[in-house]
C-alpha positions as CSV (number, residue, x, y, z in Angstrom):
1,M,-15.5,12.9,-15.2
2,A,-12.4,14.4,-16.9
3,L,-9.3,12.7,-17.5
4,S,-6.3,14.9,-16.9
5,N,-4.4,13.7,-20.1
6,P,-5.8,11.9,-23.2
7,S,-2.9,9.5,-23.1
8,D,-4.4,7.9,-20.1
9,K,-7.3,6.4,-21.8
10,A,-7.9,2.6,-21.6
11,T,-6.4,2.0,-25.1
12,L,-3.1,2.0,-23.7
13,D,-3.8,-0.6,-21.0
14,T,-2.8,-3.3,-23.5
15,V,0.6,-2.9,-25.5
16,T,-0.5,-1.8,-28.9
17,P,1.7,-2.2,-32.0
18,D,3.6,0.9,-33.6
19,S,1.7,3.4,-35.7
20,V,0.9,2.1,-39.4
21,T,4.1,3.2,-41.1
22,P,6.2,1.0,-43.5
23,E,8.6,0.1,-40.7
24,A,5.7,-1.0,-38.5
25,V,4.2,-3.0,-41.1
26,Q,7.6,-4.8,-41.7
27,R,7.7,-5.4,-38.0
28,E,4.5,-6.8,-37.7
29,A,5.4,-9.2,-40.6
30,Q,8.6,-10.1,-38.7
31,R,6.5,-10.8,-35.6
32,Q,4.3,-13.2,-37.3
33,R,7.1,-14.9,-39.0
34,F,8.8,-15.3,-35.5
35,L,5.6,-17.1,-34.2
36,D,5.4,-19.2,-37.3
37,A,9.2,-20.2,-36.9
38,R,8.8,-21.1,-33.1
39,D,5.7,-23.1,-34.0
40,A,7.6,-24.9,-36.6
41,L,10.5,-25.6,-34.4
42,S,8.3,-26.9,-31.8
43,R,6.8,-29.3,-34.4
44,R,10.4,-30.2,-35.5
45,Q,9.6,-29.0,-39.0
46,M,13.1,-28.1,-39.5
47,S,13.1,-27.1,-43.4
48,R,10.3,-24.8,-42.6
49,Y,11.9,-23.4,-39.6
50,R,15.3,-22.7,-41.3
51,E,13.4,-21.0,-44.1
52,L,11.8,-18.6,-41.6
53,R,14.7,-18.4,-39.4
54,A,16.8,-16.9,-42.3
55,T,14.4,-13.9,-42.6
56,L,14.8,-12.9,-39.0
57,D,18.1,-11.7,-38.4
58,D,17.4,-8.3,-37.4
59,Y,14.1,-9.3,-35.3
60,P,14.7,-8.5,-31.5
61,L,13.1,-11.9,-30.5
62,T,15.4,-14.1,-32.9
63,P,17.8,-14.9,-30.0
64,Y,14.7,-16.7,-28.4
65,L,14.8,-19.0,-31.3
66,D,18.5,-19.7,-31.3
67,Y,18.0,-20.3,-27.7
68,R,15.3,-22.8,-27.9
69,E,17.2,-24.6,-30.7
70,L,20.5,-24.8,-28.7
71,T,18.9,-26.2,-25.6
72,R,17.2,-28.8,-27.4
73,N,20.5,-30.0,-28.8
74,L,22.7,-29.9,-26.0
75,A,24.0,-33.4,-26.7
76,K,25.4,-32.4,-30.1
77,K,29.1,-32.8,-30.6
78,T,29.2,-29.1,-31.9
79,A,27.1,-27.9,-29.1
80,S,30.1,-26.5,-27.1
81,D,31.2,-24.2,-30.0
82,E,27.6,-23.1,-30.9
83,I,26.8,-22.3,-27.1
84,A,30.2,-20.3,-26.9
85,A,29.3,-18.4,-30.0
86,F,25.7,-17.6,-28.6
87,L,27.2,-16.5,-25.2
88,Q,29.6,-14.1,-26.9
89,R,26.9,-12.9,-29.4
90,E,24.4,-12.3,-26.5
91,Q,26.8,-11.4,-23.8
92,G,25.0,-9.8,-20.8
93,S,21.7,-10.7,-21.6
94,Y,19.1,-12.8,-19.7
95,L,19.1,-15.6,-22.3
96,A,22.9,-15.9,-22.3
97,R,22.7,-16.4,-18.5
98,Q,19.9,-18.9,-18.9
99,L,21.7,-20.7,-21.6
100,R,25.0,-20.7,-19.5
101,R,23.2,-22.2,-16.5
102,Q,21.9,-25.0,-18.5
103,W,25.1,-25.9,-20.2
104,L,27.0,-25.9,-17.1
105,D,24.3,-28.2,-15.4
106,R,24.6,-30.4,-18.3
107,L,28.6,-30.3,-18.1
108,A,28.5,-31.2,-14.4
109,R,26.4,-34.2,-14.8
110,Q,28.7,-35.5,-17.5
111,E,31.7,-34.7,-15.2
112,R,33.4,-32.6,-18.0
113,W,35.3,-30.4,-15.4
114,D,37.6,-28.8,-17.8
115,D,34.9,-27.7,-19.9
116,Y,32.8,-26.8,-16.8
117,L,35.7,-24.3,-15.7
118,Q,35.9,-23.0,-19.2
119,F,32.2,-22.0,-19.2
120,Y,31.7,-21.1,-15.5
121,D,31.2,-17.4,-14.5
122,E,30.0,-16.2,-11.2
123,S,27.3,-14.2,-12.7
124,V,25.1,-17.4,-12.9
125,R,24.3,-16.8,-9.2
126,R,23.2,-20.3,-8.4
127,T,24.4,-22.2,-5.4
128,E,24.2,-25.5,-7.1
129,L,26.5,-24.3,-10.0
130,H,28.8,-22.7,-7.5
131,C,29.4,-25.9,-5.7
132,Y,30.1,-27.7,-8.9
133,A,32.7,-25.0,-9.8
134,L,34.3,-25.9,-6.5
135,K,34.2,-29.7,-7.2
136,A,35.8,-28.9,-10.7
137,R,38.7,-27.3,-9.1
138,L,39.1,-30.0,-6.4
139,Q,39.4,-32.3,-9.3
140,N,42.1,-30.5,-10.8
141,G,44.1,-30.5,-7.6
142,D,43.2,-27.1,-6.1
143,D,42.9,-27.5,-2.4
144,S,42.5,-23.7,-1.9
145,V,38.8,-24.6,-2.4
146,L,38.7,-25.9,1.1
147,D,39.0,-22.3,2.2
148,E,35.8,-21.3,0.8
149,V,33.6,-23.8,2.0
150,A,32.8,-22.8,5.5
151,S,30.5,-19.9,4.6
152,L,28.9,-22.2,2.0
153,W,28.1,-24.8,4.6
154,N,27.2,-22.6,7.5
155,V,23.6,-21.5,6.5
156,P,20.3,-22.0,8.1
157,T,19.0,-24.0,5.1
158,S,19.8,-27.3,3.3
159,Q,22.2,-26.8,0.4
160,P,21.8,-28.5,-2.9
161,N,23.0,-32.1,-3.4
162,A,25.6,-30.9,-5.7
163,C,27.4,-29.5,-2.7
164,D,27.7,-32.7,-1.1
165,D,31.1,-33.9,-2.4
166,V,32.6,-30.4,-1.6
167,F,31.1,-30.6,2.0
168,D,32.5,-34.1,2.4
169,A,35.8,-33.2,1.2
170,W,36.0,-30.3,3.6
171,M,34.8,-32.3,6.6
172,A,37.5,-35.1,5.9
173,A,40.2,-32.5,5.8
174,G,39.0,-31.7,9.4
175,R,37.6,-28.3,8.6
176,L,34.2,-28.7,10.5
177,T,34.8,-27.5,14.0
178,S,32.6,-27.9,17.0
179,D,31.8,-24.1,17.0
180,I,31.0,-24.0,13.3
181,A,28.5,-27.0,13.8
182,W,27.1,-25.2,16.9
183,E,26.6,-22.0,14.9
184,R,24.8,-23.6,12.1
185,Y,22.7,-25.8,14.4
186,T,21.4,-22.6,16.1
187,K,20.8,-20.9,12.8
188,A,18.8,-24.1,11.4
189,L,16.7,-24.3,14.7
190,R,15.7,-20.7,14.7
191,A,14.6,-21.1,11.1
192,R,12.5,-23.9,12.2
193,H,14.5,-26.4,9.9
194,Y,14.5,-29.4,12.5
195,H,15.5,-32.2,10.3
196,L,18.5,-30.1,9.1
197,A,19.2,-29.4,12.8
198,D,19.0,-32.9,13.5
199,Y,21.5,-34.0,11.0
200,I,24.1,-31.2,12.1
201,A,23.9,-32.5,15.8
202,R,25.1,-35.8,14.5
203,Q,28.1,-34.4,13.2
204,M,28.9,-32.9,16.7
205,P,31.0,-34.6,19.4
206,E,29.2,-36.0,22.6
207,P,29.4,-32.8,24.5
208,W,28.1,-30.7,21.9
209,Q,25.4,-33.2,21.2
210,K,24.1,-32.8,24.8
211,R,24.0,-29.0,24.3
212,A,22.3,-29.4,21.1
213,K,19.6,-31.8,22.7
214,L,19.1,-29.2,25.5
215,L,18.5,-26.5,23.0
216,R,16.0,-28.5,21.1
217,E,14.3,-29.2,24.4
218,V,14.0,-25.4,25.4
219,D,12.8,-24.7,21.9
220,R,9.9,-27.1,22.1
221,H,9.5,-26.2,25.8
222,P,10.8,-22.9,26.9
223,E,9.2,-23.2,30.4
224,T,12.0,-25.6,31.1
225,L,14.1,-22.6,31.9
226,T,12.4,-22.4,35.2
227,Q,14.7,-25.5,36.2
228,T,17.8,-22.9,36.7
229,R,20.1,-25.6,38.0
230,R,20.0,-27.3,34.6
231,F,21.5,-24.1,32.9
232,A,24.1,-23.2,35.3
233,E,27.2,-23.8,33.0
234,Q,29.1,-20.9,32.3
235,S,29.7,-20.9,28.5
236,E,28.6,-19.0,25.2
237,A,26.8,-22.1,24.1
238,M,24.7,-22.1,27.3
239,Q,24.1,-18.2,26.9
240,T,22.6,-19.3,23.5
241,I,20.4,-21.9,24.9
242,I,19.2,-19.4,27.7
243,T,18.5,-16.4,25.4
244,H,16.7,-18.5,22.8
245,G,14.4,-20.1,25.3
246,L,13.8,-16.8,26.8
247,Q,12.8,-15.2,23.5
248,R,10.6,-18.2,22.8
249,L,9.0,-18.1,26.3
250,A,8.4,-14.3,25.8
251,R,5.9,-15.2,23.1
252,T,3.3,-16.6,25.3
253,D,4.4,-15.1,28.8
254,A,6.5,-12.2,28.6
255,P,6.4,-11.3,32.5
256,Q,7.7,-14.8,33.2
257,A,10.5,-14.4,30.6
258,L,11.4,-11.0,32.0
259,S,11.5,-12.5,35.6
260,L,13.6,-15.4,34.6
261,W,15.9,-13.1,32.6
262,R,16.9,-10.9,35.6
263,G,18.1,-14.0,37.4
264,Y,19.9,-15.4,34.4
265,D,21.5,-11.9,33.6
266,A,22.9,-12.0,37.2
267,Q,24.4,-15.4,36.8
268,Q,25.7,-15.4,33.0
269,L,28.2,-13.0,31.2
270,F,26.0,-12.4,28.3
271,S,27.5,-10.4,25.5
272,N,25.9,-6.8,24.9
273,H,24.4,-7.8,21.7
274,A,22.7,-10.9,23.4
275,R,21.6,-9.0,26.2
276,L,20.0,-6.2,24.1
277,A,18.4,-8.7,21.6
278,T,16.7,-10.5,24.6
279,Q,15.6,-7.6,26.5
280,E,14.2,-6.1,23.2
281,T,12.2,-9.3,22.4
282,I,10.8,-9.4,25.8
283,A,9.9,-5.7,25.8
284,R,8.1,-6.2,22.3
285,R,6.0,-9.0,23.8
286,L,5.2,-7.1,26.9
287,I,3.7,-4.5,24.9
288,Y,1.9,-6.9,22.8
289,Q,0.5,-8.5,25.8
290,D,-0.8,-5.3,27.4
291,H,1.9,-5.2,30.0
292,R,2.7,-1.6,29.6
293,E,3.9,-0.8,33.0
294,L,6.5,-3.6,32.8
295,A,7.5,-2.7,29.3
296,D,8.0,1.1,30.4
297,N,10.0,0.1,33.5
298,L,12.2,-2.2,31.4
299,L,12.9,0.5,29.1
300,A,13.5,3.3,31.6
301,T,16.1,1.0,33.3
302,V,17.9,-0.3,30.1
303,P,18.7,3.0,28.2
304,A,20.2,1.1,25.4
305,L,16.9,-0.1,24.4
306,N,16.2,2.7,22.1
307,S,15.5,1.4,18.7
308,S,13.0,3.5,16.7
309,D,10.6,0.8,16.2
310,L,10.6,-0.4,19.8
311,I,9.8,3.2,20.9
312,E,7.3,3.6,18.1
313,S,5.5,0.5,19.4
314,L,5.3,2.1,23.0
315,I,4.1,5.3,21.3
316,R,1.3,3.4,19.5
317,D,0.4,1.6,22.7
318,A,-0.1,4.7,24.5
319,L,-2.0,6.3,21.7
320,R,-4.3,3.2,21.7
321,H,-5.2,3.9,25.2
322,L,-5.5,7.7,24.6
323,D,-2.6,8.3,27.2
324,W,-1.3,11.4,25.6
325,E,1.1,12.3,28.3
326,R,2.8,8.7,28.1
327,A,2.8,9.0,24.3
328,Y,4.5,12.3,24.5
329,T,7.1,11.2,26.9
330,W,8.0,8.3,24.7
331,L,7.8,10.6,21.5
332,N,10.7,12.6,23.2
333,Q,12.8,9.3,23.6
334,L,12.8,8.6,19.8
335,P,16.1,9.0,18.1
336,A,16.3,12.5,16.5
337,D,16.2,11.3,12.6
338,A,13.0,9.3,13.5
339,R,11.5,12.3,15.6
340,D,11.8,14.4,12.5
341,T,9.8,12.2,10.1
342,E,6.4,13.5,8.8
343,R,4.7,10.8,11.0
344,W,6.1,11.8,14.3
345,R,5.9,15.6,13.6
346,Y,2.3,15.2,13.0
347,W,2.0,13.4,16.1
348,R,3.9,15.9,18.1
349,A,1.4,18.5,17.0
350,R,-1.5,16.4,17.9
351,M,0.0,15.6,21.4
352,I,0.7,19.2,22.2
353,E,-2.8,20.1,21.4
354,E,-4.3,17.4,23.3
355,L,-2.2,18.3,26.4
356,D,-2.5,21.9,25.8
357,L,1.3,22.2,26.5
358,D,3.2,25.6,27.0
359,N,5.5,24.6,24.2
360,T,9.0,25.9,23.9
361,G,9.6,24.6,20.4
362,P,7.5,24.8,17.2
363,E,3.8,25.3,17.7
364,P,1.2,22.9,16.4
365,R,0.4,25.1,13.6
366,D,4.1,25.5,12.4
367,L,4.5,21.6,12.6
368,Y,1.3,21.0,10.7
369,T,2.4,23.6,7.9
370,A,5.8,22.0,7.4
371,V,4.3,18.5,7.2
372,A,1.4,19.6,4.9
373,A,4.2,20.7,2.4
374,T,4.7,17.1,1.5
375,R,2.7,14.6,-0.6
376,S,1.9,12.1,2.0
377,F,-0.6,10.5,4.3
378,Y,0.5,12.8,7.2
379,G,0.9,15.7,4.8
380,F,-2.9,15.3,3.9
381,L,-3.9,15.0,7.5
382,S,-2.0,18.3,8.2
383,A,-3.6,20.1,5.5
384,D,-6.9,19.0,6.8
385,K,-6.1,20.3,10.3
386,L,-5.1,23.5,8.6
387,G,-8.0,23.7,6.2
388,I,-5.8,24.4,3.3
389,D,-5.1,22.7,-0.3
390,Y,-3.0,19.5,-0.7
391,R,0.4,19.7,-2.1
392,L,0.6,17.2,-4.9
393,L,4.0,18.1,-6.2
394,D,3.5,16.8,-9.7
395,Q,6.6,17.0,-11.8
396,P,7.4,14.8,-14.9
397,A,10.6,12.7,-14.6
398,P,13.4,14.8,-16.3
399,V,14.3,12.6,-19.4
400,S,15.6,13.8,-22.7
401,E,14.4,12.8,-26.1
402,T,17.9,11.5,-26.8
403,T,17.8,9.4,-23.9
404,L,14.3,8.3,-24.4
405,A,15.2,7.3,-28.0
406,A,18.4,5.5,-26.9
407,V,16.6,3.4,-24.3
408,E,14.0,2.5,-26.7
409,Q,16.5,1.0,-29.1
410,H,18.2,-1.2,-26.1
411,P,18.1,-4.6,-27.0
412,A,16.6,-5.7,-23.8
413,L,13.9,-3.1,-24.0
414,Q,13.0,-4.1,-27.7
415,R,12.8,-7.8,-26.8
416,A,10.4,-6.9,-23.6
417,R,8.2,-4.9,-26.0
418,E,8.0,-7.5,-28.7
419,L,7.4,-10.1,-25.9
420,L,4.6,-8.1,-24.5
421,L,3.0,-7.8,-28.1
422,I,3.0,-11.4,-28.4
423,D,1.5,-11.9,-25.0
424,D,4.6,-13.4,-23.4
425,V,4.4,-11.4,-20.3
426,N,6.6,-13.6,-18.1
427,N,9.7,-13.4,-20.3
428,A,9.0,-9.8,-20.9
429,S,9.2,-9.3,-17.1
430,R,12.3,-11.3,-17.0
431,E,13.9,-9.1,-19.6
432,W,12.9,-6.2,-17.8
433,F,14.1,-7.1,-14.4
434,F,17.4,-8.5,-15.8
435,T,18.4,-5.1,-17.3
436,V,16.5,-2.0,-16.2
437,P,17.8,-1.8,-12.6
438,T,21.2,-1.9,-14.0
439,L,20.8,1.1,-16.2
440,P,22.0,4.6,-15.3
441,H,19.6,6.8,-13.4
442,E,18.1,8.7,-16.3
443,Q,17.7,5.6,-18.5
444,I,15.7,4.0,-15.7
445,L,13.5,7.0,-15.8
446,A,13.4,6.8,-19.5
447,A,12.4,3.0,-19.2
448,G,9.5,3.9,-16.8
449,K,8.1,6.6,-19.4
450,L,8.4,3.8,-22.2
451,A,6.6,1.3,-20.0
452,Q,3.9,4.0,-19.4
453,Q,3.6,4.5,-23.3
454,W,3.3,0.9,-23.6
455,G,0.4,0.4,-21.0
456,W,2.8,-1.6,-18.9
457,H,1.9,0.4,-15.7
458,R,3.4,-1.8,-13.1
459,K,6.8,-1.7,-14.7
460,G,6.6,2.2,-14.9
461,I,5.7,2.4,-11.3
462,Q,8.6,0.1,-10.5
463,A,11.1,2.3,-12.6
464,M,10.3,5.3,-10.8
465,I,10.8,3.3,-7.3
466,N,14.1,2.1,-8.5
467,A,15.2,5.6,-9.7
468,R,13.8,7.0,-6.4
469,F,11.9,9.7,-8.3
470,W,8.6,10.2,-6.6
471,D,6.9,13.2,-8.4
472,D,6.0,12.0,-11.9
473,L,2.5,11.3,-10.9
474,Q,1.4,10.4,-14.5
475,V,3.7,7.2,-14.5
476,R,3.3,6.7,-10.9
477,F,-0.6,7.0,-10.7
478,P,-1.7,6.0,-14.2
479,L,-5.5,6.2,-15.0
480,A,-5.3,2.6,-15.9
481,Y,-8.3,0.6,-17.2
482,A,-10.5,3.8,-16.8
483,E,-13.2,2.6,-19.0
484,Y,-13.9,-0.4,-16.6
485,V,-13.3,1.7,-13.4
486,Q,-15.8,4.2,-14.4
487,S,-18.4,1.3,-15.6
488,A,-17.7,-0.2,-12.2
489,A,-18.3,3.0,-10.2
490,Q,-21.5,3.5,-12.1
491,E,-22.7,0.1,-11.1
492,T,-21.9,0.7,-7.6
493,S,-21.7,3.3,-5.2
494,V,-17.8,3.3,-5.0
495,H,-16.2,6.4,-6.2
496,P,-13.6,5.8,-9.1
497,H,-10.9,7.6,-6.9
498,L,-11.3,4.7,-4.4
499,L,-11.3,1.9,-7.1
500,F,-8.1,3.3,-8.7
501,A,-6.5,3.6,-5.2
502,I,-7.4,0.1,-4.3
503,A,-6.1,-1.3,-7.8
504,R,-2.9,0.7,-7.5
505,Q,-2.1,-0.4,-4.0
506,E,-3.1,-4.1,-4.6
507,S,-1.3,-4.9,-7.9
508,A,0.0,-1.7,-9.3
509,F,-2.4,-2.5,-12.3
510,M,-0.8,-5.9,-13.1
511,P,-3.8,-7.9,-14.6
512,H,-2.1,-11.1,-14.0
513,A,-0.7,-10.7,-10.3
514,R,-1.1,-13.4,-8.1
515,S,-0.3,-13.3,-4.5
516,P,1.3,-16.0,-2.4
517,A,-1.8,-16.4,-0.3
518,G,-3.8,-17.0,-3.8
519,A,-5.3,-13.6,-4.6
520,M,-5.6,-12.9,-8.4
521,G,-5.7,-10.0,-10.8
522,L,-5.9,-6.2,-10.6
523,M,-7.8,-5.9,-7.3
524,Q,-6.3,-9.1,-5.7
525,L,-9.4,-11.0,-5.0
526,M,-9.4,-14.4,-3.4
527,P,-11.4,-16.7,-5.5
528,A,-13.7,-17.8,-2.8
529,T,-14.3,-14.2,-2.0
530,A,-14.9,-13.4,-5.6
531,R,-17.3,-16.5,-6.2
532,Q,-19.4,-15.4,-3.1
533,T,-19.6,-11.8,-4.4
534,A,-20.7,-12.9,-7.7
535,Q,-23.4,-15.1,-6.1
536,R,-24.7,-12.3,-4.2
537,A,-24.7,-10.1,-7.3
538,G,-26.5,-12.8,-9.4
539,V,-23.5,-12.6,-12.3
540,S,-21.6,-15.5,-13.7
541,Y,-18.3,-16.3,-12.5
542,R,-15.4,-18.5,-13.5
543,Q,-11.9,-18.3,-11.6
544,A,-10.3,-17.3,-14.9
545,D,-12.3,-14.3,-14.9
546,L,-10.1,-12.9,-12.1
547,L,-7.5,-12.4,-14.7
548,S,-9.6,-10.4,-16.9
549,P,-9.2,-6.6,-16.0
550,E,-12.8,-5.8,-16.8
551,K,-14.2,-8.7,-14.8
552,N,-11.8,-8.3,-12.0
553,I,-12.6,-4.7,-11.5
554,A,-16.4,-5.3,-11.7
555,L,-16.3,-8.1,-8.9
556,G,-13.7,-6.0,-6.9
557,S,-15.8,-3.1,-6.9
558,R,-19.0,-4.9,-5.9
559,Y,-17.0,-6.6,-3.1
560,L,-15.8,-3.2,-1.9
561,N,-19.1,-1.9,-2.2
562,E,-20.4,-4.5,0.4
563,L,-17.7,-3.5,2.7
564,L,-18.6,-0.1,2.6
565,D,-22.4,-1.0,3.3
566,E,-21.0,-3.2,6.3
567,F,-19.0,-0.3,7.8
568,D,-21.6,2.4,7.2
569,G,-19.8,4.0,4.3
570,N,-16.5,4.5,6.3
571,R,-13.5,4.1,3.8
572,I,-11.1,3.8,6.7
573,L,-12.8,0.6,7.9
574,A,-13.7,-0.7,4.5
575,A,-10.0,-0.4,3.1
576,A,-8.8,-2.3,6.4
577,A,-11.2,-4.9,5.8
578,Y,-10.3,-5.4,2.1
579,N,-6.9,-6.1,3.3
580,A,-7.2,-7.8,6.6
581,G,-10.7,-9.3,6.5
582,P,-14.0,-7.8,7.9
583,Y,-13.9,-10.1,10.9
584,R,-10.5,-8.9,12.1
585,V,-11.5,-5.2,11.7
586,K,-14.6,-5.9,13.9
587,Q,-12.5,-7.3,16.4
588,W,-10.0,-4.6,16.4
589,L,-13.0,-2.3,17.0
590,K,-14.2,-4.5,19.9
591,D,-10.7,-4.5,21.4
592,T,-10.5,-0.8,21.2
593,G,-13.2,-0.5,23.8
594,E,-13.7,3.3,24.0
595,R,-14.1,5.0,20.6
596,I,-11.1,6.9,19.4
597,P,-10.2,9.5,16.9
598,Y,-9.9,8.2,13.2
599,D,-6.2,9.2,13.0
600,V,-5.3,7.3,16.2
601,W,-7.3,4.1,15.0
602,I,-5.3,4.1,11.9
603,E,-2.0,4.7,13.5
604,T,-2.7,1.9,16.1
605,I,-3.8,-0.8,13.5
606,P,-2.3,-3.9,15.0
607,F,-0.9,-5.1,11.6
608,S,1.6,-2.9,10.2
609,E,0.8,-4.1,6.7
610,T,-2.8,-3.2,7.1
611,R,-1.8,0.3,8.7
612,G,0.3,1.0,5.7
613,Y,-2.2,-0.3,3.2
614,V,-5.0,2.1,4.8
615,Q,-2.7,4.9,4.7
616,N,-1.7,4.4,1.1
617,V,-5.4,3.8,-0.1
618,L,-6.5,7.1,1.6
619,S,-3.6,9.1,0.2
620,Y,-3.9,7.5,-3.4
621,S,-7.6,8.5,-3.5
622,V,-6.4,12.2,-3.1
623,I,-3.9,11.7,-6.0
624,Y,-6.4,10.1,-8.2
625,G,-8.9,12.9,-7.6
626,Y,-6.1,15.3,-8.9
627,R,-5.3,13.0,-11.7
628,M,-8.9,12.9,-12.7
629,G,-9.1,16.8,-12.6
630,E,-11.4,16.9,-9.5
631,K,-10.9,17.9,-5.9
632,N,-11.9,15.3,-3.2
633,R,-11.3,15.3,0.5
634,F,-8.8,13.2,2.2
635,I,-11.1,12.4,5.0
636,T,-14.7,13.3,4.7
637,P,-16.3,15.5,7.3
638,E,-18.6,12.3,8.3
639,E,-15.5,10.3,8.6
640,A,-13.7,13.0,10.7
641,R,-16.6,13.5,13.2
642,R,-17.2,9.9,13.8
643,P,-14.8,8.4,16.3
644,L,-14.0,4.8,15.6
């Protein structure tokens, strides 16, 4: 299997030092002295540290030594001057912001308000420090601070304790009105922050406390709305209570919510915004609960219910039931910009074919031809319909050598590279995210090229996203860890195209990726799944193995192979199961009832995340075939012939 570019070999999957030149040798020596100096500072071997530090003035990571030394000595009398010098010297850097935050926090705890205002800068972007700045201004007699507090207080979450003194002064000045308190109460309740909501209710006068109590009751028991006499008061607050309750009720009983809504809508003067929000929520839940006739009638009688995602839900519901006529009717109700996307042009062609319509607009073949010109899920589907080659549109990002050289010398990028070389990935990422998104367009592209050269694939991919440049396939779809992928493919029946596609979708080739749910590594395996897979394969396993690219790919490929076996080799179902779990996929197949075409099944996957996941994995498989110098089919003939 041929690699399309020698630079994609696995040696670039870890950051490698510079070529062996006198400069590279000098830099390697500096790198080691830096590590020695950092160790000496940690051990408080200050003479040794000073000796090493004196040799590192031109080394990119020296500011990290200065930062660490300063943060350990914030209590020194000379700290203020030394910190000011560091902030000036490293102005605009990630470390400067971090040091400023720490110094401000210390000044606030010491109540050195004049010094605080001298060092405060809004670029610190922390609510706690912002509140301290307001407090400092209050201490200096600046009462205009009170004009800035309402937006800080009126949020759905609890604010830091640092804001308490400012909030107390604001409330003591009579600035907390019933309207503001009610608005925050409703925000907190909708965000499920009940303790905060209870606190806010206690700040309200008696009549408003009663309304808050009623809203809390409706939130817990939305069926209370059937007691319509309790909700007869004509006020905006009561309308908020009613609409909140109806939206909650719709989650479990959308037809009842619709029935009650009609009565309340005749009784209350709801704003247009509240009316549409409530009707849209009810419509969505009607669709979800399979009350399609009620949903269709609601949208037919309320023309303003025309948001793209709501109508798309109706189209998918019709497709799920192979009701092509209903799907086509709703497709024509989409806003023009949505109707003209690749997705819905493809489906327009499919619907015209299924209904055998005498079409006055473009013919299905014309629609397929236009969509097939794109590198996308629907483009590949359309190309298969026409029996033509896929359009891959591979174009390197236009970056001049001058720009590439300039970005390579950018202090933040130099620090990021050196941090990678000493295996400090976290700080390397912080430097990258602090700087690269702020660069001019061509420099972002250059940063992406550099990341690719360093083997830092995820950052190269992210740079192309930041720059909205989609056609550099070498950067966006690297053949990362190719040696491990090919080895895993040989051990299983999984093709390398699919392994690359899964790893690209799961982690963008970030070996230490961790998801909020606990999935780990390149192929984002859950520890329990990895352990069970290892046991069935008879291989040793430790959780730390998931952060090893070689072992993660080996286990991930075995698990994917098991899913392919479970779903008779069908990549569509295996990919869906990899994302959502095999149980859910089997349930979706069961819920479908009659067997439906593969493209309909993918389009109507209930979870939008899984739908996008499957579409990406299939598309990425085609792209990786191209990157490896091979041709492979988007959907195999067996997958296309077999309804799901």
